[in-house]
SERO-4910 file (N, C-alpha, C, O; in steps of 0.05 Angstrom, whole numbers):
BEGIN
 pado doro    nc1    nc2    nc3   cac1   cac2   cac3    cc1    cc2    cc3    oc1    oc2    oc3
  Met    A    622  -1128     87    649  -1127     97    652  -1106    119    665  -1111    140
  Ile    A    639  -1083    115    641  -1061    135    627  -1071    161    637  -1065    183
  His    A    604  -1085    158    590  -1093    182    606  -1114    197    606  -1114    222
  Ser    A    620  -1132    183    636  -1152    197    659  -1139    211    667  -1147    234
  Leu    A    672  -1119    199    693  -1105    212    683  -1090    236    697  -1088    257
  Arg    A    659  -1079    234    647  -1064    257    643  -1083    280    648  -1076    303
  Arg    A    633  -1108    274    630  -1127    296    656  -1135    308    658  -1139    333
  Ala    A    677  -1137    292    704  -1144    302    714  -1122    320    726  -1127    341
  Val    A    710  -1097    312    718  -1074    329    703  -1075    355    715  -1070    376
  Arg    A    677  -1081    354    661  -1082    379    672  -1103    398    675  -1097    422
  Arg    A    679  -1127    387    690  -1147    404    717  -1140    416    723  -1144    439
  Ala    A    734  -1127    398    760  -1119    408    758  -1098    429    773  -1097    448
  Tyr    A    739  -1079    425    736  -1057    445    726  -1068    471    735  -1058    492
  Arg    A    709  -1088    471    699  -1098    496    722  -1110    513    722  -1109    537
  Arg    A    742  -1121    498    764  -1133    512    782  -1112    525    797  -1118    543
  Thr    A    781  -1087    515    797  -1066    527    788  -1057    554    803  -1045    569
  Val    A    763  -1063    561    751  -1055    587    744  -1080    601    726  -1095    592
  Asp    A    755  -1085    624    750  -1109    640    724  -1106    654    722  -1091    674
  Leu    A    703  -1120    645    677  -1117    657    674  -1134    682    654  -1133    696
  Ser    A    693  -1150    688    692  -1166    713    698  -1151    738    692  -1160    760
  His    A    710  -1126    735    716  -1109    758    698  -1085    756    703  -1068    739
  Pro    A    679  -1082    774    662  -1059    773    677  -1033    777    692  -1030    796
  Ala    A    672  -1013    759    685   -987    761    667   -969    779    643   -974    782
  Arg    A    680   -949    791    664   -931    807    646   -914    789    653   -909    766
  Ser    A    623   -907    799    604   -892    783    614   -865    777    621   -850    795
  Pro    A    615   -857    751    625   -831    743    603   -810    743    608   -787    737
  Leu    A    579   -817    751    558   -797    751    564   -775    771    571   -781    794
  Gly    A    562   -751    762    567   -728    780    550   -705    771    531   -708    756
  Ser    A    557   -681    781    541   -658    775    542   -650    746    524   -637    736
  Ala    A    563   -659    731    566   -652    703    549   -669    685    544   -661    662
  Val    A    539   -692    694    524   -710    677    495   -701    675    481   -698    695
  Val    A    487   -695    650    460   -686    646    441   -709    642    418   -708    651
  Asn    A    450   -730    629    433   -753    623    450   -777    617    473   -775    607
  Cys    A    440   -801    623    453   -826    616    431   -846    609    416   -856    627
  Val    A    429   -852    584    406   -868    574    416   -891    556    435   -888    542
  Val    A    402   -913    558    408   -937    542    387   -938    520    363   -935    525
  Tyr    A    396   -943    495    378   -947    472    383   -975    460    405   -983    455
  Val    A    361   -989    456    362  -1015    444    343  -1015    421    319  -1010    424
  Glu    A    353  -1022    397    337  -1021    372    324   -994    368    302   -992    358
  Gly    A    338   -973    376    328   -946    373    308   -937    393    297   -915    391
  Val    A    302   -954    413    282   -948    433    295   -942    459    313   -957    468
  Arg    A    287   -920    472    298   -913    498    288   -932    519    264   -938    522
  Gln    A    308   -943    535    301   -961    556    293   -945    581    305   -925    587
  Pro    A    273   -954    595    263   -939    619    284   -938    641    300   -956    646
  Gly    A    283   -915    655    301   -911    678    328   -901    671    339   -908    649
  Asp    A    340   -885    689    368   -877    687    385   -893    705    376   -902    727
  Cys    A    410   -898    697    428   -913    714    456   -902    711    461   -888    692
  Pro    A    474   -909    729    502   -900    726    514   -910    700    505   -930    689
  Ala    A    534   -896    691    546   -902    666    558   -929    665    556   -944    645
  Asp    A    571   -938    687    584   -964    687    563   -986    685    567  -1006    671
  Glu    A    540   -983    699    519  -1002    697    506  -1002    669    499  -1023    659
  Ala    A    503   -978    658    490   -976    631    506   -990    610    495  -1005    594
  Ile    A    532   -985    609    549   -998    589    551  -1028    594    555  -1043    575
  Arg    A    550  -1036    619    551  -1065    625    526  -1079    614    527  -1101    603
  Arg    A    503  -1065    617    478  -1077    607    479  -1080    576    471  -1100    565
  Val    A    490  -1059    563    491  -1059    534    509  -1081    524    503  -1096    505
  Arg    A    533  -1084    536    552  -1104    527    544  -1132    534    551  -1151    521
  Lys    A    529  -1134    556    519  -1161    563    498  -1170    543    497  -1193    535
  Ala    A    481  -1151    535    460  -1158    516    471  -1160    488    459  -1174    471
  Gly    A    494  -1147    482    506  -1147    455    490  -1132    435    491  -1136    411
  Asn    A    474  -1112    445    457  -1097    427    452  -1069    439    452  -1066    464
  Gly    A    449  -1049    422    442  -1023    432    467  -1007    438    490  -1015    433
  Phe    A    463   -983    450    485   -966    458    475   -948    481    451   -945    486
  Val    A    494   -935    494    488   -917    516    496   -889    507    517   -885    495
  Trp    A    480   -869    514    485   -841    508    488   -826    534    469   -824    549
  Ile    A    512   -815    539    517   -800    563    522   -771    555    538   -765    538
  Gly    A    507   -753    567    510   -725    562    522   -710    586    512   -714    608
  Leu    A    543   -694    581    556   -679    603    557   -650    596    558   -642    572
  His    A    557   -633    617    559   -604    613    582   -593    629    581   -593    654
  Glu    A    603   -584    615    626   -572    628    637   -588    651    638   -579    674
  Pro    A    645   -613    646    656   -630    667    684   -621    675    699   -610    659
  Thr    A    691   -625    701    718   -620    710    736   -644    703    726   -665    694
  Gln    A    762   -641    707    780   -662    701    774   -687    718    775   -709    709
  Glu    A    768   -682    744    762   -704    762    736   -719    754    734   -743    754
  Glu    A    716   -703    745    690   -715    738    693   -731    712    679   -751    708
  Phe    A    710   -723    694    712   -736    668    733   -759    669    732   -776    651
  Thr    A    750   -760    688    770   -781    689    758   -808    691    766   -826    676
  Ser    A    738   -812    708    725   -838    711    711   -846    685    711   -870    678
  Ile    A    699   -827    672    686   -833    646    707   -842    626    703   -861    611
  Ala    A    730   -828    625    751   -835    606    762   -863    612    768   -878    593
  Glu    A    765   -869    637    775   -896    644    755   -918    637    762   -939    627
  Leu    A    729   -912    641    709   -932    636    707   -939    607    702   -962    599
  Phe    A    710   -918    589    706   -923    561    733   -923    546    733   -923    521
  Ala    A    755   -923    560    782   -924    548    786   -902    527    795   -907    505
  Leu    A    780   -877    535    783   -855    517    813   -846    516    827   -848    536
  His    A    821   -836    493    849   -828    490    855   -803    506    838   -785    507
  Pro    A    878   -802    520    884   -779    537    883   -752    522    875   -732    533
  Leu    A    892   -752    497    892   -727    482    864   -717    477    858   -693    480
  Ala    A    846   -735    470    818   -728    466    805   -719    492    789   -700    493
  Val    A    812   -732    514    802   -725    541    810   -697    548    794   -681    558
  Glu    A    836   -690    543    846   -663    549    831   -642    533    824   -621    544
  Asp    A    826   -648    507    811   -629    491    782   -625    501    772   -603    501
  Ala    A    770   -647    509    742   -646    518    739   -630    544    719   -617    548
  Val    A    759   -632    562    757   -618    588    764   -589    585    751   -571    596
  Asn    A    785   -583    570    796   -555    568    780   -538    549    781   -513    551
  Ala    A    767   -550    529    751   -535    509    770   -516    493    794   -520    493
  His    A    758   -496    480    772   -477    463    788   -492    442    812   -486    437
  Gln    A    774   -511    429    787   -527    408    777   -519    380    755   -508    378
  Arg    A    793   -524    361    785   -520    333    767   -543    324    772   -566    331
  Pro    A    745   -537    309    728   -559    299    744   -580    284    761   -573    267
  Lys    A    740   -605    291    755   -626    279    742   -653    283    723   -655    299
  Val    A    751   -673    269    743   -701    273    768   -718    273    783   -718    253
  Glu    A    772   -733    294    796   -750    296    787   -778    306    768   -781    320
  Gln    A    803   -798    297    797   -825    306    820   -836    322    843   -835    313
  Tyr    A    813   -846    346    833   -858    363    825   -887    367    807   -894    382
  Asp    A    838   -905    352    832   -934    353    802   -938    347    793   -933    325
  Ala    A    787   -948    367    759   -954    363    740   -932    373    717   -937    378
  Val    A    751   -907    375    735   -885    384    738   -862    365    760   -855    357
  Leu    A    716   -850    357    716   -827    339    710   -802    356    691   -802    372
  Phe    A    727   -781    354    724   -757    370    719   -733    351    734   -728    333
  Ala    A    697   -719    356    689   -696    339    686   -672    357    675   -673    379
  Val    A    694   -649    346    691   -623    360    675   -605    342    682   -601    319
  Phe    A    654   -593    353    637   -574    338    636   -548    354    636   -548    379
  Lys    A    635   -526    339    630   -500    351    601   -494    349    590   -493    327
  Thr    A    587   -490    371    559   -482    371    558   -452    370    574   -438    382
  Val    A    537   -441    357    534   -412    355    505   -405    362    487   -421    359
  Arg    A    502   -380    372    476   -370    379    475   -340    372    494   -325    378
  Tyr    A    453   -332    360    450   -303    353    440   -289    378    421   -297    391
  Val    A    454   -267    385    447   -251    408    428   -229    400    436   -211    384
  Glu    A    404   -230    410    384   -210    403    392   -182    414    403   -181    436
  His    A    387   -161    399    393   -134    408    373   -115    395    366   -118    372
  Ala    A    366    -94    410    346    -75    400    358    -59    377    345    -53    358
  Glu    A    384    -52    380    397    -36    360    427    -43    359    440    -46    380
  Leu    A    438    -46    335    466    -53    333    483    -28    339    479     -7    327
  Thr    A    501    -31    357    520    -10    364    548    -19    360    553    -41    351
  Ala    A    567     -1    366    596     -8    362    606    -28    383    628    -38    380
  Thr    A    589    -35    403    597    -54    423    578    -77    426    580    -93    444
  Ser    A    559    -79    407    538   -101    409    551   -128    404    567   -132    386
  Glu    A    542   -148    421    550   -175    416    529   -187    397    505   -187    404
  Val    A    538   -198    375    519   -209    355    519   -240    355    498   -252    353
  Val    A    543   -252    358    546   -281    357    559   -291    382    580   -281    390
  Asp    A    546   -310    395    557   -323    419    564   -352    412    548   -366    400
  Thr    A    588   -360    419    597   -387    411    601   -405    435    608   -395    457
  Gly    A    598   -430    431    604   -450    451    618   -474    438    625   -472    415
  Glu    A    620   -496    452    633   -519    441    618   -545    448    606   -546    469
  Leu    A    619   -564    430    606   -589    434    625   -611    425    632   -612    401
  Met    A    633   -629    443    650   -651    436    634   -677    436    617   -681    453
  Val    A    640   -694    418    625   -720    415    645   -743    413    663   -742    396
  Phe    A    643   -762    431    657   -787    429    637   -809    420    616   -812    432
  Ile    A    644   -824    399    627   -847    392    645   -871    390    667   -871    380
  Gly    A    635   -893    401    647   -919    399    627   -939    388    606   -931    379
  Pro    A    634   -965    388    615   -985    377    589   -986    392    569   -993    381
  Asp    A    590   -979    418    565   -982    434    561   -958    454    548   -962    474
  Phe    A    572   -935    447    567   -912    465    570   -886    450    583   -884    429
  Val    A    557   -866    461    560   -838    452    563   -821    477    548   -823    496
  Ile    A    584   -804    477    589   -786    500    589   -758    488    606   -752    470
  Thr    A    572   -741    497    572   -713    488    580   -695    512    570   -698    534
  Val    A    598   -676    506    608   -658    526    603   -630    515    613   -622    494
  Arg    A    587   -615    530    579   -588    521    592   -566    538    592   -568    563
  His    A    602   -546    525    613   -522    539    599   -498    529    594   -494    505
  Gly    A    591   -481    548    576   -457    541    547   -458    551    537   -479    559
  Gly    A    535   -434    551    508   -433    562    486   -439    542    462   -437    550
  His    A    492   -447    518    472   -453    498    479   -479    484    500   -492    491
  Gly    A    464   -488    465    470   -512    450    460   -537    464    471   -559    460
  Ser    A    439   -535    481    428   -558    494    419   -579    474    407   -573    453
  Leu    A    425   -605    481    417   -627    463    391   -640    471    383   -660    459
  Gly    A    377   -629    491    352   -641    500    332   -643    478    321   -665    474
  Pro    A    326   -621    464    306   -623    442    315   -642    420    298   -656    408
  Leu    A    341   -643    414    351   -661    394    347   -690    402    339   -707    386
  Arg    A    353   -696    428    349   -723    438    320   -732    435    314   -754    427
  Glu    A    302   -713    443    273   -720    441    265   -725    412    249   -743    406
  Ala    A    276   -708    393    269   -712    365    279   -739    355    265   -752    340
  Leu    A    303   -746    363    314   -772    354    298   -795    366    294   -816    353
  Glu    A    289   -792    391    274   -814    403    247   -818    389    235   -839    391
  Gly    A    238   -797    374    214   -800    358    219   -813    332    200   -819    317
  Arg    A    245   -819    325    252   -834    301    269   -858    308    293   -858    302
  Pro    A    257   -878    320    273   -901    329    288   -916    306    308   -928    310
  Asp    A    277   -914    281    290   -927    259    318   -915    254    336   -929    246
  Gln    A    320   -889    258    346   -876    254    364   -882    278    388   -887    274
  Leu    A    354   -881    302    371   -887    325    380   -916    324    402   -922    335
  Ala    A    365   -934    312    373   -962    310    398   -965    294    411   -986    296
  Met    A    406   -945    278    431   -947    263    456   -944    280    478   -948    271
  Gly    A    452   -937    305    475   -937    324    486   -909    330    473   -889    323
  Pro    A    509   -907    343    520   -882    352    525   -862    329    524   -838    333
  Ser    A    532   -873    305    537   -854    283    512   -838    276    515   -816    265
  Ala    A    489   -849    281    464   -834    276    462   -810    294    453   -788    286
  Val    A    471   -813    319    471   -791    338    491   -770    329    486   -746    330
  Leu    A    515   -779    320    535   -760    310    525   -744    286    529   -719    285
  His    A    511   -757    268    499   -743    245    479   -722    254    478   -700    245
  Ala    A    461   -731    273    440   -713    282    452   -688    296    442   -666    292
  Ile    A    473   -692    311    486   -669    324    499   -651    303    496   -626    305
  Ala    A    513   -662    283    525   -646    263    504   -630    247    508   -607    241
  Asp    A    482   -644    241    460   -630    226    448   -608    243    441   -587    232
  His    A    445   -613    269    433   -593    287    452   -568    289    442   -546    288
  Val    A    478   -573    291    497   -551    293    497   -534    267    497   -510    268
  Val    A    497   -548    244    498   -533    219    471   -518    214    472   -496    203
  Asp    A    449   -529    223    423   -515    221    424   -489    237    413   -469    229
  Asp    A    437   -490    260    440   -466    276    457   -445    261    452   -421    263
  Tyr    A    478   -455    247    494   -437    231    476   -422    210    479   -398    206
  Leu    A    459   -437    197    441   -425    177    423   -404    190    419   -383    178
  Ala    A    412   -410    214    395   -391    227    410   -366    235    399   -343    232
  Val    A    435   -369    245    450   -346    253    458   -329    229    457   -304    231
  Thr    A    466   -341    207    474   -325    184    450   -310    173    453   -287    163
  Ala    A    426   -321    175    402   -307    166    397   -282    183    390   -261    173
  Ala    A    401   -285    210    398   -263    228    419   -241    224    414   -217    224
  Val    A    444   -250    219    466   -231    214    461   -216    188    468   -192    186
  Gln    A    449   -229    168    442   -215    143    423   -192    148    426   -171    135
  Asp    A    405   -195    167    387   -173    174    402   -149    185    396   -126    179
  Asp    A    422   -155    202    439   -134    213    455   -120    191    457    -95    191
  Ile    A    465   -135    172    480   -123    150    462   -106    133    470    -84    125
  Asp    A    438   -115    128    419    -99    112    413    -73    126    410    -52    114
  Ala    A    410    -74    153    404    -50    169    427    -30    167    423     -6    164
  Val    A    451    -41    170    475    -23    168    477    -11    140    484     13    137
  Glu    A    472    -27    120    474    -17     92    454      5     87    460     25     74
  Thr    A    430      1     97    409     21     94    417     47    108    413     69     98
  Ala    A    428     44    133    436     68    148    458     83    134    459    108    134
  Val    A    477     69    122    500     82    109    491     98     85    502    119     80
  Phe    A    471     88     70    464    101     46    439    120     49    428    129     29
  Thr    A    432    125     74    411    145     78    423    173     76    447    176     75
  Glu    A    406    193     74    415    220     69    431    231     92    450    246     88
  His    A    423    223    116    436    234    140    452    211    154    448    207    178
  Ala    A    469    198    139    485    176    151    504    188    172    517    208    169
  Gly    A    505    174    195    522    183    217    551    176    214    558    156    201
  Arg    A    567    193    226    596    187    226    603    162    243    624    150    239
  Gly    A    585    154    261    590    131    278    584    105    266    587     84    278
  Asp    A    575    104    240    569     79    227    594     62    223    591     37    222
  Ala    A    617     73    222    642     58    218    646     39    242    654     16    238
  Gly    A    640     48    266    642     31    290    624      7    288    631    -15    296
  Arg    A    599     11    279    581    -11    277    590    -31    255    587    -55    259
  Ile    A    601    -21    233    610    -39    212    633    -56    222    634    -80    217
  Tyr    A    652    -43    236    675    -58    246    666    -79    267    677   -101    267
  Gln    A    647    -72    284    637    -91    303    624   -115    289    627   -138    297
  Leu    A    609   -110    268    596   -131    253    616   -149    240    613   -173    238
  Lys    A    638   -137    230    659   -153    217    673   -170    238    680   -193    232
  Arg    A    677   -160    262    689   -176    283    671   -200    291    681   -222    294
  Glu    A    645   -195    293    627   -217    300    625   -237    277    623   -261    281
  Leu    A    627   -227    252    626   -245    229    652   -262    229    651   -285    220
  Leu    A    674   -251    237    699   -266    238    697   -288    259    707   -310    254
  Glu    A    684   -283    281    680   -304    302    662   -326    290    668   -350    295
  Leu    A    642   -319    275    625   -339    263    641   -355    242    638   -380    240
  Lys    A    658   -342    227    674   -355    207    693   -375    220    698   -397    209
  Arg    A    705   -368    243    723   -386    257    708   -411    266    721   -433    269
  Ala    A    683   -409    272    667   -432    280    659   -450    257    658   -474    260
  Val    A    654   -438    234    642   -452    212    664   -464    193    663   -488    187
  Thr    A    683   -448    184    701   -456    163    717   -481    169    719   -498    152
  Pro    A    729   -484    193    745   -508    198    730   -534    198    742   -556    196
  Leu    A    703   -533    199    687   -557    199    683   -569    172    673   -592    169
  Asp    A    690   -555    151    686   -564    124    700   -590    118    688   -609    108
  Arg    A    726   -591    124    742   -615    117    733   -639    134    731   -661    122
  Pro    A    728   -637    160    719   -660    175    693   -672    165    690   -696    163
  Leu    A    674   -654    157    649   -664    147    652   -678    120    640   -698    114
  Gln    A    670   -667    103    676   -680     78    688   -707     82    683   -726     67
  Ser    A    705   -709    103    717   -735    109    696   -755    118    697   -778    110
  Leu    A    678   -746    136    657   -765    145    639   -773    122    628   -795    122
  Ala    A    635   -755    102    617   -761     80    630   -779     59    616   -792     44
  Ser    A    656   -778     56    669   -792     34    687   -815     42    692   -833     25
  His    A    697   -816     66    716   -837     74    701   -858     92    691   -851    113
  Pro    A    700   -883     83    687   -903     99    701   -907    126    725   -905    129
  Ser    A    684   -911    146    694   -915    174    679   -938    187    655   -941    182
  Met    A    693   -954    203    680   -976    217    660   -966    238    643   -981    247
  Leu    A    663   -940    246    645   -930    266    622   -914    255    604   -906    270
  Val    A    621   -910    229    599   -895    216    584   -913    197    596   -925    179
  Asp    A    558   -916    203    542   -933    186    542   -923    157    542   -899    152
  Arg    A    542   -941    138    544   -933    110    520   -916    101    523   -897     86
  Glu    A    496   -922    112    473   -906    105    475   -878    117    467   -859    105
  Ile    A    485   -877    142    489   -851    155    509   -834    140    507   -809    140
  Gln    A    529   -847    128    550   -832    113    538   -815     91    547   -794     85
  Arg    A    516   -826     79    503   -811     57    491   -785     68    490   -765     55
  Tyr    A    480   -787     93    468   -763    105    488   -741    110    482   -718    109
  Phe    A    513   -749    116    534   -729    121    539   -712     96    548   -689     99
  Arg    A    534   -722     73    538   -706     48    519   -683     48    526   -661     40
  Asp    A    494   -688     57    475   -666     58    483   -645     78    480   -621     73
  Val    A    493   -654    101    503   -634    121    526   -618    110    528   -594    115
  Ala    A    545   -632     96    567   -618     84    558   -597     63    570   -576     61
  Asp    A    537   -604     48    527   -584     29    515   -560     43    520   -537     34
  His    A    501   -564     65    490   -541     80    513   -524     91    511   -499     92
  Leu    A    534   -537    101    556   -522    112    570   -506     90    578   -483     95
  Ala    A    572   -517     66    584   -502     44    568   -478     37    579   -457     30
  Arg    A    541   -480     39    524   -456     35    529   -435     56    530   -411     49
  Val    A    532   -443     81    538   -424    102    565   -410     97    567   -386    100
  Thr    A    585   -426     89    611   -415     84    610   -394     62    622   -373     64
  Glu    A    595   -400     41    592   -381     19    578   -356     28    586   -334     19
  Gln    A    558   -359     45    544   -335     55    563   -317     71    562   -293     69
  Ile    A    579   -330     88    597   -315    105    617   -300     88    624   -277     94
  Thr    A    628   -313     68    647   -300     50    634   -276     36    646   -255     33
  Ser    A    609   -280     26    596   -258     13    589   -235     32    591   -212     25
  Phe    A    583   -242     57    577   -222     78    602   -205     83    601   -181     85
  Asp    A    625   -219     85    650   -205     90    657   -186     67    665   -163     72
  Ala    A    653   -195     43    659   -177     20    639   -154     19    646   -131     13
  Leu    A    614   -159     26    594   -138     26    600   -117     47    597    -93     43
  Leu    A    608   -126     71    616   -107     92    640    -90     84    641    -67     91
  Asp    A    659   -102     70    681    -87     60    671    -65     41    681    -42     42
  Ser    A    653    -72     23    642    -52      5    627    -30     20    629     -6     13
  Ile    A    611    -38     40    596    -18     55    615      0     70    610     24     71
  Leu    A    636    -11     81    656      5     95    669     25     76    673     49     83
  Gln    A    677     16     53    689     34     33    670     56     25    678     79     21
  Ala    A    645     48     21    625     68     13    621     89     36    618    113     30
  His    A    621     79     61    618     98     83    642    117     85    638    141     89
  Leu    A    666    106     82    690    123     83    689    143     60    698    166     63
  Ala    A    680    135     36    678    154     14    657    176     20    662    199     13
  Gln    A    635    168     33    615    188     41    627    208     61    621    232     59
  Val    A    642    198     80    655    215    100    674    235     86    675    258     93
  Thr    A    690    225     66    708    242     52    693    263     36    701    287     35
  Val    A    671    255     23    655    275      8    644    296     27    644    320     21
  Ala    A    634    287     51    622    306     70    644    325     80    638    349     83
  Gln    A    668    315     84    690    333     93    697    353     72    702    376     78
  Asn    A    697    344     47    703    362     24    681    384     23    688    407     18
  Glu    A    656    376     26    635    396     26    638    417     49    634    440     45
  Asp    A    646    406     72    650    425     95    673    444     89    671    468     95
  Met    A    694    433     77    717    451     70    710    471     49    719    494     51
  Arg    A    693    464     30    684    484     10    668    506     23    670    529     16
  Lys    A    650    499     41    634    519     55    652    538     72    648    562     71
  Ile    A    671    526     86    689    542    102    705    561     84    708    585     91
  Thr    A    714    551     62    730    567     43    713    590     31    722    612     29
  Ala    A    688    584     24    670    604     13    665    626     33    666    650     26
  Trp    A    659    619     58    653    640     78    679    656     84    678    680     89
  Ala    A    702    642     84    727    656     89    732    677     67    742    699     72
  Ala    A    725    669     41    728    688     19    710    712     22    718    735     16
  Ile    A    685    707     31    666    730     35    676    748     57    675    773     54
  Val    A    685    736     79    694    752    102    719    767     95    725    788    107
  Ala    A    735    757     76    760    770     69    756    797     57    773    815     59
  Val    A    733    802     43    728    827     30    726    850     50    742    869     48
  Pro    A    708    849     70    707    871     89    732    873    106    740    895    114
  Thr    A    745    850    111    770    851    126    791    866    111    805    882    124
  Met    A    794    862     86    814    876     70    809    906     68    827    922     72
  Ile    A    783    913     62    776    941     59    780    956     86    791    977     87
  Cys    A    769    944    107    772    956    133    801    958    142    809    976    156
  Gly    A    816    938    134    845    939    140    859    962    126    877    974    138
  Val    A    852    967    102    864    989     87    858   1016    100    876   1033    105
  Tyr    A    832   1020    106    824   1046    118    831   1048    147    828   1069    159
  Gly    A    840   1027    158    849   1028    186    878   1035    190    888   1034    212
  Met    A    892   1041    168    921   1047    170    926   1076    180    948   1082    189
  Asn    A    905   1094    179    907   1121    191    929   1138    178    943   1153    193
  Phe    A    933   1137    152    952   1156    139    937   1182    135    913   1183    133
  Asp    A    952   1204    135    940   1230    130    930   1234    102    909   1246     98
  His    A    944   1224     83    937   1228     55    926   1202     43    942   1186     32
  Met    A    900   1197     46    887   1173     35    864   1182     18    851   1201     25
  Pro    A    858   1168     -5    835   1175    -22    809   1174     -7    804   1156      9
  Glu    A    792   1193    -12    765   1194      0    765   1195     30    745   1188     43
  Leu    A    788   1202     43    789   1201     72    771   1222     84    758   1218    105
  Arg    A    769   1246     70    753   1268     81    728   1273     63    715   1294     65
  Trp    A    721   1253     47    698   1256     30    673   1250     46    672   1232     62
  Thr    A    652   1267     42    628   1265     58    614   1238     55    604   1227     74
  Tyr    A    613   1228     30    599   1202     24    618   1178     24    611   1156     15
  Gly    A    642   1181     34    661   1159     33    653   1135     50    655   1112     42
  Tyr    A    642   1141     74    635   1119     92    612   1102     81    615   1077     80
  Pro    A    590   1115     73    568   1098     62    576   1084     36    567   1062     30
  Val    A    593   1097     20    602   1084     -5    618   1059      1    614   1038    -12
  Val    A    636   1061     20    653   1037     27    635   1015     38    639    992     31
  Leu    A    616   1022     55    598   1001     65    582    989     43    577    964     43
  Gly    A    573   1005     23    558    995      1    575    976    -16    565    955    -25
  Val    A    600    984    -20    618    966    -36    622    939    -21    622    918    -34
  Ile    A    625    940      5    628    915     21    604    898     18    606    874     13
  Val    A    580    910     21    555    894     20    551    882     -7    545    859    -10
  Val    A    554    898    -28    550    889    -56    570    866    -62    563    846    -74
  Thr    A    595    870    -55    615    850    -61    609    824    -46    611    802    -58
  Cys    A    603    826    -21    597    802     -5    572    788    -16    572    763    -18
  Phe    A    551    803    -23    527    791    -35    533    778    -61    522    756    -66
  Thr    A    549    790    -78    556    778   -104    571    752   -100    566    732   -113
  Leu    A    591    752    -82    606    727    -76    588    706    -65    590    682    -73
  His    A    569    713    -48    551    693    -36    534    681    -58    531    656    -58
  Arg    A    523    697    -76    506    686    -98    523    668   -116    514    648   -125
  Leu    A    548    677   -121    565    661   -138    572    634   -126    571    613   -140
  Phe    A    578    633   -100    584    608    -87    560    590    -85    563    565    -88
  Arg    A    536    601    -80    512    585    -79    506    573   -106    497    550   -108
  Arg    A    510    588   -127    505    578   -154    524    555   -161    515    536   -175
  Asn    A    548    556   -151    567    534   -156    566    511   -136    581    492   -138
  Gly    A    547    513   -118    543    491    -98    562    491    -75    565    471    -62
  Trp    A    576    513    -70    594    514    -48    580    522    -22    591    518      0
  Leu    A    557    533    -24    542    542      0    514    531     -2    497    535     16
***
């Protein structure tokens, strides 16, 4: 039933684009690749998008995969006209900065993924960039796949080569490419979370060392900000993947739908890791602030102890500095050394007492 509906959609979609009138070639500087696949096998040679889709629809088999990188509105307009893409999806694909989602517009499925990359750094500081994000939009129809990439990373070249090495999977159609892209993106999430965990472990170790620095709070806050950016990329994708895994679609092969469940499970693991990382960073921050408070209390005790010691000679010298005529021991021969002895003994006794109590 699903396959017959898919064929009906394919026929209806072909009627939406008049193949009797040649469209202008949309190939431009933004097009990275335009390839035709038949029975999962890449056909030799590159050709303009209009010619590629014409060949596919004339043969009634296969699909075309067009890859673009940061296209302008003018460059993408001809592509949108050729494949009858919905204006709202076109606007999202050109402007980027979209929330991860999956939407269906008639016979076209539109998916938005956030790509992430771990930024290597020699040492984590309060200004270190840890996670770099980009965007990847995917349009799939009965006989085409259009990928639009924004950002300096997330190239699909290695993924395309890997898929071409598995023609049996590519033979399942455009939904196989969508699954491969989703799986690739989620695998990157797993790699980034593993790298972020190393940073968290390093910060945790630094906080609980004997000579923890007061600047550790800045590093913890920076790591929390970068973790929040990762969370914004990962968390919204949970519901779209669950939808692809559980809700039948005429554009998604039934066998491929089972694979989406595995991708959704991996994403759930990433989400759980990010949640645990956030809670762990909160605990580390609280521990650091507690350490700072304890260190401040120790400093105040030391200051108080030294102030108490200094107060003894200050008080005695202040009394004898009043210059009254009638004062005890004022004209006593041994008065001066006795007073100095009293000051030294008293200060020494207080010092020993404070050290014994841990104040010094």
